[in-house]
N, C-alpha and C positions, 0 to 999 in steps of 0.2 A: 097098489096099482096106480093110484093118482101120483104117488111119489115117483114111481118109475117113469110115468108120462112126463112129469115136470122135469126130471133129470135129463130125459132125452131131449126135451125142448131147449133146456139150458145148454146142453152140449152142442146142439145144432146152432143155437144163437152165438155161442162162443166161437165155433169153427167157421161160421159163414164168412166173416171178413177174410180169414185165411184162405178159404176156398175161392172167394171172389178174387183175391189177389193172385192166386195161382192161375186162375182162369185168364185174368188180364195179362199176366206175364207170358203164359203159354200162347195166348192168342196173338200177342205182340210179336213173339218170336216166329210163330208160324207165318203170320202175315208178311213180316219184313223179309223172311227167308224166301218165301214164294216170289215176292216182288224182286228180290235180288236175282234169283235165277232167271226170271223173265227179262230183266233189264240187261243182265250179262249176255244172254243169248242174243238180244237185239244189238248190243254193242259189238259183239264179236262176229255175228253171222247175219245180221239184219240186212235188208235190201234198201232201206231208206238211206239217203245221202247224209243224214244227220242223226245223232242219238244223244241222249242225256247221260251224265255220269251215273252208273249204277249205285244204288243205296246199299251201304254196308248193313247187314242184319244186326239187330240188337234185341234185348229182352225187356229192359225197363223203359217205359214210355218217358219221353222228354230227356231223361238222363242219357239214354243211348250208350255211346262208347266213351263217355266222359271220364269215368274212373280209369279205364285202361289207357286212354290217351294221356292222362296226367300222371301216369306211372313215372317215378323219378329216374328210371334208367333210360338215358338218352338212346333213342333208336329202337327201343324194345317194342313199342307199339307197331312200328312199321315192319319190323322183322316178323312179328306174329301175323300181321295182316297179310303180307305177301307170301306167307307159307301156304296160303290157300286162295288168295284173291289174285286174279290175272292182271298183271301189269299191262297187258296188251290193250286194255280198255283206255289207258291214258289218263284216267281220272276216276274218282269215286266221290260219293256224297256221304258224309259222316254226321250223325246226330251228336252234337256236343252242347250240353247245357240248354236244351230246349230249342236249339237252332240247327238247321240243316246247312252245313258248310261244305263247299265243293273243294276237294283236294286235287290239284292238277300236277301231273308228273310226266306228261308226254313232252319230250324236248321241242318238237316242232310247234306244238301248241303253246308252250311256255315262251318260246322265242317270239311268237306272234302276240301273245298277251303283253309282253313288255314293250311292244311297239305301239300299243293302244294308249297314247298319252292322255286321252280324255278320261281314262279310268283313274280313280283316286283311291286313297285309303284314309281320307280325312276323318270319316266317322269312327273308324276303328281306332285310329291314333288318339282322337279326342276322348273317346269313351274309356279306352283301356289305359293308355299311358298318361294323358293329361289329367283327367278327372279322377280315375281310380288309383293309378299307380303313384302319381305325384300329389294327388289330393288337392288339386287346384280348384277353387270355386269357379262355377260356370261364368259368372260375371267378369272375373279377372281373366279367365281364358279368352273370353270374347274381346276384352280390351287389349290383351297382348297380341292376338292374331289380327285384330282389326278388320275382319271380313266385312266387306261392303263400305268401309270407311275410306272415302276418297280425299280426305283433308290432308294437304301437304304438311309434313312435320317441319318445325322451324329450322332445325340445324342442317337438314339435308335437302329440303324441298321435295321430298318423296313422301307418298302416302304409306300407311303401314304395310300393305301388301308389297309394294315396291321395295320397301326397306328390307323385308324378310328375304326377298329374292336377291337384293343387292348384298346383304350380309353373307349369304351363302355363296353366291358366285364370286364376289370380289375378295372375300377374306378366307374362304376355305377351299375353293376350287381353282382360282386363278394361279397360274404357274409361278408368277413373281411372288405372290403371297405365300404359297406353299413352300417355295425355296427359302423364304424369309423365316417361316415357322421352323422349318427343318434346321436351318443354320442356328437359330436360337436354342432349339432343343439340343442339338449336338454340343453347343458351347456349354449349356447348363449341365448336361450329363457328364461331360468331360470335367467341368469344375467340381461337380459333386463327388466324382470318383478320384479326383487328384489327390486329396488327402489320404484316401484309402490306399491308393497306389504307393504313396510316399511312406506310409507307416506300415506297409505290409511286412510282417516278420519274414525272415529269410526262409524259415521252414514252412511258411504258408499259413493260411487260416482255413479251418474246416467249416463249411457252410452247407446248408441245403440250397441248391443253386436257384431253383425257381423262386423260392421265398426271398432269397437275397436279391435277386434281380428285380422282383416286383417292387420292393421298397425303393430302390434307386431310380427305377424308371418312372414310378408314380410321382416321385418328388420332382424329377426333371420335367415331365410332361405337364404336371399341374402348374409348376412355376412358368412354363412356356406360355400357356394359355391364360392363366388367371393372375400371374405375377407372384412374386415371392411373398407378398403380403398375406395371401390366404393361409398358407401353412404356418406362417409366423403367428397369425391370430388363432389358428385352429390346428395345432400340431398333431392331434389325434385323428385327423381326417382319414388317413389311410386305413387304419383298422376299422373305423366306424363305417367308412364308405363300402368296403368289401363285405362287411356284414349286411349292410343295406342291399348291396348288389345280390347277395345270396338269397335274400327274402323278397326281392322286388316283384317278381312275376306273380307271387301269391296274392299281391294286392289287386291284380287285375280281376279277381273274382268278386270283388266288392263285398267281402265278408265283413261282418261287424268286428269292432276292435277286440272283443273278448275271444273271438275265434282265430284271430291272427295277431296275437299280442307281440310276438317277435318282430313281425314285419312292421307294424305300426311304431313299435318302440325304436327300431333301427332307423326308420324314416325320421321320426321326431328328433332323434339325437343328431343326425346329420344336418337337418334343417336348423336346429338351434345353433350349431357351430357356424354354419354359413351365414346365418342372420347376424351374428356378431361381426363378421367380416363385411356383410352388406351394409350395416350401419356406418361403417367407416367409409365405404364406397359412396354412400349418400352424402356424407359430409364433404367429400371432394367434389362430387357432381354439382352440389349447390353453389360452388364457386365458379359456375359455368363461364362467366365472362373473363375469368383470369386464366382459363385453360385453353391451350391451342386446339385447333380443330380436331374432332374426335378420332379421325383416322390418320393423323399426320405423324405419329410416332410408332416405330415398328415394335418396340418393347420397352417397358420400364417397370420397376418393381411393384408399383401400386396396382395398376390395371393389367399389367402383363401385355398381351398381344393386342393388335388392332381389333381383332374379332371380338375380344372381350370388352375392350374400351367402347366400341360402338354399341354392344348389347347393354352395357350399364347405363349409358346415356339415353338409350331408347327406353329402358325401364323408367328412368326418371321423367322423361318427357311424356310418357303415356300414363303416368300416375299409377304404376304397378306397385302394389303394397309389398312390404319387405318379405313377408312369408312366401308370397308367390315368386318373388325374385329368387329366394333360396331354392324353391322347388325347381324353377327353370334352370338355374345354374347346376343343380344336382343332375338334371337331365342331360345337360351339356357335358358334365363330368362322366356320366355313363357312356356317352358316345366316345369320349376321349380315352377312358381307361379300362372299361369292363371287357373290351375285346382285344385291343392291341397288346396289353400287358400279358394276359393269359396266352395269346398267340406266341409272344416272345418266349415265354416259359416252355411251351411245347417245342419250339424250334431248338432251344438250347438243350433240352432233355434228349431229343432225338439225335442231335449232332454228337452229344457226349454219352450216348446210350451205353451203359456198362456191359450189355450183352455183346457189343462190338469189341471183342477182345483186342483186335488189331487197330482199333480206332480209325478204321478206313475212312469213314465219312468225315470225321473230325479233321483228318489230315488233308482230305480233298478240299474241304471248305477253307481251311487255313491257307492252303496253297493258292486258292482262288482269291482270297482276300488280300494276299500279298501284292496283287496287281494294283490295288488302290491305296496301299499303305504309304504313309508319309513319315518324315522324321518325327520322333517322339514329341508329343505336345501339339502337333499340327493335326487338324481335322482333315479326313480324306474327302475326295471329291464325290459328293452325293450323286451327281449325274452318272458317274462311272459305277458307283456302288450299285445303283438300282438296275444296271445293265448286266450284272454278273449272272450267267445262266443257272448255275447250280444253286446259288443262294435264292434266286427267284423261284426256281422249281420247288425247293423245300418250303418256301413261304406259301405258295399256292397249294402244295400238298397238305400243309398244316390246315389251311382254311377248308380244303375239300374234306378232310377227315374229321375236323373238330367243330365246324360251324353247324349249328342247328337253328336256322332262321326260318321264320314263317312270313313269307312275302304276301301281303294281302291286297286285293282289289275289290272294290264295291261295284256291283253290276246295277246300273240304272236303266239300261235299255237291253233288249235281247242281244246276246253275244254269240257269235260263231267263231270257233277256233279250229284250224286245220290239224289233222293227224296224219300219221305215216301211211295209212291205208287209203288215202284219197277221200276219206269221209270227214265230217266235221262234228266237233263236240258243241252241243247247244246248251247255253246257260240262260235261264229265264231271268227277267229283271227282278231286282229286290234282293238278290242273293249276294254272297261273298265268296270269292275264289281265294283259296290259300295255296301258295306254291311252297311246299316244304322242301327246303334245300337238302335236308338229310336224305330224302328219298332219291333225288336226282344225283346227288354227289356220292352216294353209296350204291348206285345201280351197277350190278356186276357186268352188264352189257355195255357200259359207257366208256370204259377205260381199258387200254392195253396194259400189259405188264402184270405184276402180282395182283392178288385179289383186291377188290375195291375197299374192303374193310381193313386193309393193311397199309402201313406207311411205306412209301416207295419214293426215295429222294429224287430219282431221275424221271418221275412220271411225266413231267412237262419239258423234257429235254429231247430234242430231235436233231439229227445231223443236218447241217446246212447243205442244201442241194448243190451249191456251187463249190464250197470249200471242203465239205465233209466234216467240219468242226462242229462240236456240240453247240446248240443254241437253244435258248428258252423259247417255247412255243405254246400258245393257248389256242391253237387251231382246233376246230371240231369240238369246242366246249360250249357253244351257244345253246342255251336251254338246258345245259347239263351241270354247269358250274356257275353259281351266282351268290357267292358268300357275302357280297355287299348289297344284295337286293338286285332289282332290275328296273330298266326303264327310267322314267323321270323321278322315281323315288329312291334311286340308289343313294347310299350313304354319302352325304356331302363331305364328310371328313375322310373318305377312303384313301385319297392320295397322301395326305399327311400321315395317316395311320400306317400305310405301307412303308413310307420313309422311316417312321419311328421304329417299327419292328426291325427293319433291315439294319438301320444304323445301330440300334441297341445291341443286336446280335453281333454285328461286326466289331463294334468297339470293345465289347466284353471279350470276345475270342482273340482279338489282336493284342490286348493289353494284359491279359492274364494267362498263366499256364495252369493246367489242371491235372490233378491226380484223381481219377474217378474211383470212389470207394464202394458205391452200390446204391440200391434203391431204398427208399424209406416210405412209409405210409403217411397218411394225413396227420398222424400224431407224432411223427418223427421216429417211429420204430422201424428197425431194419426189416426188409421184406425181400422176396425173391422175384417179384414181377414188376414189369414196367408200369408206371402210373396209368390208371384207367380213368374213365369219366367219373366225376363226382355227380351224385344225384342232382338232377335239375329238371325244371319244367321245360316242355317243348317251347322253342322260341327264345332260348337263352343266348343265342348267337354263338360266340366262342365258348364251348363247354370247358369248365375249369377242371384241372387234373386233381385226382384224389390222393396224390402222393408227390414225390420229388426224387431227385438224385442227390446223393451226398458227395461232395468233392472237397479236395484241398486246393485252395486257390492261392497262387502267389504271383507277384509281379513278374512280368515277362522280362527277361534279362537282355535278350539280343535286340 
């Protein structure tokens, strides 16, 4: 009898944590579900002129929706969410990693959000990208950004904050400088491909097109910004960089090294290679008095562009250590290559899609490109190139379909944003708003033509009201299409990135002929489907393809 009593007590003792856990989980689910229904009713049918974004229900305290949000299938979280959550609310609040984050997807509210120039994302960028992703020490980050430092720098007479603005506005956004970068990129890509064109066998060469293009464009764009010295010192950079790119977002979670070995190893490998190059840069910058003003040369092989030259001298003058320099240059390289190159790959694959047996789109694009073609060896007019309606429509359709960006804003004061029903969304101070581009850009109600989850080359082409001719148009896309971000935090390299993608696509299509053989998967094995998204975390920006198309390329004869 005593033994039975003890065994019952032991059983209860063993089961009590499990029972308690079940009670907590069930209680959390019931509470968050009841809260959700109350808040949705207020959002859709309430009489108050303002409402807060309804909270998405969850079961596990603090963890909330984290696991489903981090599912590697791009867009899957949103597809599941909107199978039952009403889009009409315009926003929702999601528990991610112990923090309530406001997801905003109402176009009118988004348009208003991007106009609030006082809102920033500095804390998010500093914590996730600078400290966790790039592993920069806080003291070095403070020295680089120079917040609050009003001391003029000797070379320019500007303080650190002014220099950051100057570097962005003068060397990445100014039309004259963008044209300069574009001309140098075009020249370098042409030169890199010249030998390939001259040695192309008569019967052609069989390649996987996206992978082939990636290597050539990466070399040309890296040489354009950083100079040819970087790849000469570190020829393995391409493979190492794209492996780091694949692992980069996992570093944002701040997991210890033994739980993210691949990510830390990839980062260390890239940094080690760039440090070798950085040491050579430092040898040159120490000759300061013998070097012409930092922004006086448009391009040369050691420093590359004006933009990089100014950065390298700024590192030197601020006393930035070599490891931090390598990290910051890796971040610059991310902005340069991790989006424009995959976007070019998607463009080429859609234009040469094997399922288009008549190659209709390919012939339409080639015919349009003939308008800017010049005699062999001469570069075409970039100003005319970026005005071609079909090419631009395809470019923005690629961004609409394949960009997965999370545009963030930190709320420091109470914020009200308008919605379509005349009411306002209220966001309390201390929170973070995230505008997920995937939700807005895949919204079935936002775009005419074929379904929003399908590629449609003519989606951004409309007839000119005066001539009836087709023209490229971005009308009615405010708050619906923001692949480069929005407001004052839009990507500073967006203008050059667009030129880079359009020029690369045009130059390849005009200088080679193609026999399209079919689809291949990520391992190069033949398959029957068009490449899909490779697994990636939300916020990867341009999602990489999980396959390619195999073609036979040969030099164009006419």
